[in-house]
N, C-alpha and C positions, 0 to 999 in steps of 0.2 A: 393585470390578469389575476383573476380570482385564484385564491389559494388552492381550492378543490380542484381547480382545473390545470395545475402543475403537472407536469411529469417528470419524475425525479430518478435518476440514475447516478449513483455513487461509485467514483471511481477509486475510493480509498475506505476500506473497512478491513476489518482482521477476523480471523476464525481461531478459535481456541479448538486444537485437535482434540477428538474424542479418544477414549482410550483403546478403542478397537480398530483403531485407524489401519493397522498393518495386517489384520486378521485375513489369511487367505489371499493376500497381495504380494507376496514373495514367492520366488521359486524355493523348492523345498529345501535345498542346498544352504539358502541363507536364511531360512525362517528363524532359525535359534539366534542369529544376530540382530533380530528386529528389536527397535526401543520397547522398553518395559514400562507401563504405567503402574505405579505403586502408591499405595497409601502408607504413610509411614506412622511411627507409634505416636507422634504428636498430633496426628489427624490430618497434616498437611500431605498434599500430594505432589509427585514428581514424577519425571520421565527419567529412566536409566539407560545409556546407551554408550557402548565402546569405552566403558570405565569411566565416564562422565554421569553426573546427576544433574538434571535440569531442574532445579528447585522452584523455579517460578514459571509455573504451567500455564499462567492465565495473565500476563504482564499488562497492567493497567486495565483489565477487563471490568470496569466499574458502571457499566450501564444498570440502572435501576436503584443505584444505591446514592444516599444523600452526599452532598458534596464534601461535607465534613469527613466522609468516609474514603474519599479518593486516595489513591497512593499507587504504589507498584502492585499492590495486592490486586486480586485474591490470590490466595495460595492454596486454595482448595476448590473442588468442584462444587462444594456445598455452598460455597459463597456466590455461585455464579447463576445467572439468568440462563435457562437452558438454552436460549437463542444464541448463546456465545459458541455452543458447541453443538447443538442439535440442529440439523439443516431444516427440518420442518418446523421448528419452533422459531427458527431465525426468520423464516420467511413469514410468519405471523407477526413477530417483532418488526420487519420492514413495512408490512401492510400498515400495521398500526401507525407507523411513522410516515405513512404515504410513499415509501421508497419502492420503487419498481424493481431496479436492478443493483447488484452489488459486486464488486470486485473484492476479492478478500485476500490480504496478505497474511503470510504464516506466522506462527508464534514460537513454538519451542523449537524448531529446527533454526531459527534464526532467518532474517530476511533473505539471504544469499544461499541457505542452506549450509552454513559455516559448520553445523554439527556434524553434517554427513562428510564434507568436504575434509575434515580433521581424521577420517578413517585411513589408516595406512593401507589397506586392502582397497584399492580404487573399484574392483569389481564389485565388492560388498557396498561401497559408498554409491556406486550407479545404481546397483537394486533398490537401495533406499529411497534415492531421488525418484526413481521411476514409480516405485510403490506409492510413495506420497502423490506423485503428480496423478496417477490413474486414480487414486482415491479422491483427490481434489477436483478432477473433471468429470470422473464417471458417477460419483457418489455426491460429494458435496453439491456440485453444479448441476450433473445430470438428473439427480433426483426430482428437481424443480426447473424444467425447462422455462426458459424466457426471464428467469429471475436473477441468474448470476453470469459475471463474466469471469471465465476461468484464468487463472494466473499461475504460470508454472514455476517451480523451483529449478534453478540453474545447477548443471553440474560443473560448476566454476572452476574447478581444479585443473581443467584441460578444454581449451577453446574448441578443439575438433569435437570432442565428446559433447560438449555443451551444444555445439552447433548440430549434431546428430539428434540430441532430445529435442531441441527446439522444433526440428522438422518434424520429428515423431508426434510431439503433441499439437503441433499446427494440424496434422492430420485428423487428430481427434477433435479440431474446433477449437482449440485453444490459441488466442492471438495476443497474449502476453506473458512476459515474464519477469520476474523481479530480480534486480541487480543491483549492486553496490553503486552508490553516488562518488565513492572513491576506493577502487579495489586495490589500490596500493597500501591503504591502511590495513588491509587484510592479509597482507603480504604476497599479493599478486601485482603483475605490471600495472600502470596506470592506463587510463584511456587513451593517452598519448601514443602508447606503444603499439605497433602492429599485430602484438601477440594476439589482440582479440579480433582481428579481422574476420576469421571464419565465423564468429559469432554475430558481427555486424551484417555480414554477407546472408547468413541464415535468416537473420530478422528481417532484411530487406526483401528477400525472397519470398518469405511467407507471411509478409505483413505482419509481424510479430512486434508489439511496442515494448520497448525497454523500459521498465518501471524503476525508476531510482527513488527509493523511498527514504525520507529524512531517518538517518540514525542506521542505514543500512551497512555503513562502513565499521559498526560496532564501536564508534566514537563520537563524541558530540563535543563541539566547541565549548570550553568554559573559560570565562574572562579571569577567574582566580580560584585557587583551591578551596577557599572558605566561601565561595558565593553561595547564597541561599539558592533553593532548587528555581525559585521564581525566575532567577537569570537565564537558567538553561531552558525553561519552559518559554519563555519569552523568545529566545533566540533561535529555537528549534526550526520553524519555518524559514526564517531568514537566512540560516546558516547555509541553505542549499544554493544560495548564490556562489558559492564556491564551486559547486558541481556544475552550475550553469556556465561559469567561466571557463572551466576546464572543457566543457562541450563546444564553446564557439572556438575556441583557440587551437583545440585539436584539428586534425584532418579528418575525423570520422564522418561528421556530418555533410563535409565537401566531397567526400569520396563515395559516400553510399546516399544518393539523392532520394532514395525512397524510406530511409531510415526515420523513425518516429521515436523520440524518447520523452517518458512522463517525468516530471519532476514532482512526485508523489507527495501530498501534504505539505507543499512548499509555499503555498499562499502566492499571491500575485500582485500585491500592493507595490513590491519593490521592483517590478520589472520595468516601468516606465524610465525610472532614472539608470537601471542597468543597460539597457538598450541604447539612451543616449550616451553613456559613459563609454561603451565597447565601439561606437561608430566615432565617438571624438577620439579615442586611443588610436583606432585604425588610421585615421586621417593624420594624427601627429606622429605616430611611431612607425607604421609598417614598412617604410623605406629603410629603416635600419634594422627592424625586428625580423624581416623577411617573410611576414604574413602576406599571403595573396589570396584575395576573395575574388579575383577576376572582376566582373562588372557588377559585381552585388556588394553590398554593406554586411558587415557582421550582424546587425539587426536583422536584416532579411534572412539570413541563414538561421538564426534562431527562430524568427516565427515561422519558417517553412518546415521546422523539424521538431520543435519541442512543444509537448502539450504542457500546459500549465493548469494547476489544480488548486482549489480554495475549499475551506470549511464556511468561514464566516470573514469576509474581507470586502467591507463596505467601500473603503478607499480604493481597493483596485478595481471594482467594478465602476466607481464614479470616474475613474481615469481610463474607461474602456476605449477612448479614440487612440489611445496609445498602445493598445493591446490587439493582438492578432485573435479576435473574437470567435474565429473557427477553431482554435485551439484551446480556449479556457473551458474547463470542467469543474462540476461540483463534486464535492465529497462530504459523506456522512460521518465517517471514523468511528462508527459502531464497532465495539463497545467501549472505546476509549474515552478518556475523561474531556477531550476536547470537543467530543460529539455533542449535538444538541437532541439528541434521541430522547423522548418520543415527540419532540416538538419542532423538528428540523423544518418543515414546511412554513410554519409560522414565521421562525427566526429568519430562514431563508428569505422570506418575502420582503424584509426590512431591507436586505441588501440589494434587491432586485428593484428597488423603487427608482423609476426614470428610464428603466430598460425598456425597450420595445418588444413587443410579444415575439418577434422573429429572435432578438437577442436572448431573451429569455429561454426559448426552447433551445436555442444553441446551447447555453451553458449548464442547463438543466437536464439535457438528455440527447439531443441531436449530434452534438460533437463525440460524446462518448459512443453513441451506437456506430457512428462512421469509423472512428478510429480503432474500435476494438471489435469490428464486425459483428455486432451485437445487434440481434432484430427481434425485440421482444414483442412487437406489434403483431407479427404474423404469427408467432406460438400462441399468444393469449387473446387472439380474436379480434384485434384492433385496438387503436389508442383510447377508445372510450372505456376500455376494461382497465386501463393502466395509469389513470389519474389519481391524484391524491385522495379526491373524494370516493372513487370507486375502490380503490384498495382498502382504504378505512371502513367502508361499508361491509366489505366481505368479512371482515374480522371484529365487528362490532362486539363489544364485551370482553375483548382480549385484555388481559390484565397489565396494564403499564404502570401501576403504582409505584412510586418511588418508597422503599423501605431500607431498613437496616439490614445489612447482611455479615455484620461483625461476629466473629468468633467468640465464643464465650471467654476465651483465654486472651483475647486480643485486648489490651491495655489501650488502644487508640493511639499509640504513638506512631510517628512516621519519620522517615528520614528528612531531615530539614537542611541539608546542605546539598548542593548540586553534585559534589564528588561521591557522597553517600548513595544518592540515588543511582547515578550512572554505574557505580561499583555493583550494586545489587541488580541492578537491570541487565548489566552485561556479563555477570558471573555465571558461569555454568556448572559450578563444584562447589560443594559445601562439606 
């Protein structure tokens, strides 16, 4: 398939929240509790909320910068492409990259809204989650119909409240929610606990995909305390195998046959061996461990329920005969450093070599459109307006040049150890 004929829907990108996010979105009695965006004396930006300072407002939002400037920066909006936080500019950046649709994960509230969950007054916490979700659905996504897949924050501190919010946002057309790949690391019960049953029921009833993004437990596995950051970066997608194992051996997928879970930014190359391993384990051990999959194998349960996602995974696609190809989806990861923006179509084409046109359409857009209830073709006047070539033509001349955005007082030094990077990325006070 010619690169210009591709239709690309990304199921993993990230938004840097704009300073005016909460303006006019909270009931009057909660307005004074809203997060405040501040520029500090040193020129860096931060969010202040509930006694906490979120100093890293745009974790790894490095799109448009040379590779030598990658890191956990930027630390101020002056270093950002406008497309990271402005939805109109984001659509231009998407079109220049040939990307039709985008599902965007949060930044400063953390993947599961942990910032709001730490609020002692849970009425205030819920008001913040709902205001965020309304902004995300109505403004970020709603201002550009057919270009975004909405993804809601969870009210993760209470499964009943969370289920109610899932049903509320589903009525607004939101069919995905971000959740932790290991909630026990955040201090809540694990997915093996029936504590979460109201959530799984709501997601099943409303056809809402549970998106478990790497790092959403606020912890990343590190092999040793002095490991260079390259170790953490290497292991990030493969670490999600732990969440995959939890999913398979828990009862949630068997108890909720309509439930879908996405392993966001988890890659696909590891899956064939994982499927082989869980079936081998089941055959050898279920008689004494007590696992019961009825007339199915664990691999079949995984393939029925789990959506798998990749950025660049040639080995995974070469092993496609061992994958559930109706569940595999592509990711851009804009504006993070794993993203291939603004050359995603050209780089993705290298991974698609050998796939049939039908398989290409599946992984580039059809699977995402089906699983997330996303129908851009109807909104935008047909598939012919949604291809890489058509989208790029619409924004000819849009500036995608790579240029330095380093602050004048930045000496160019970066964290060199994985523990340093993790500490800086996950810390919310300074």
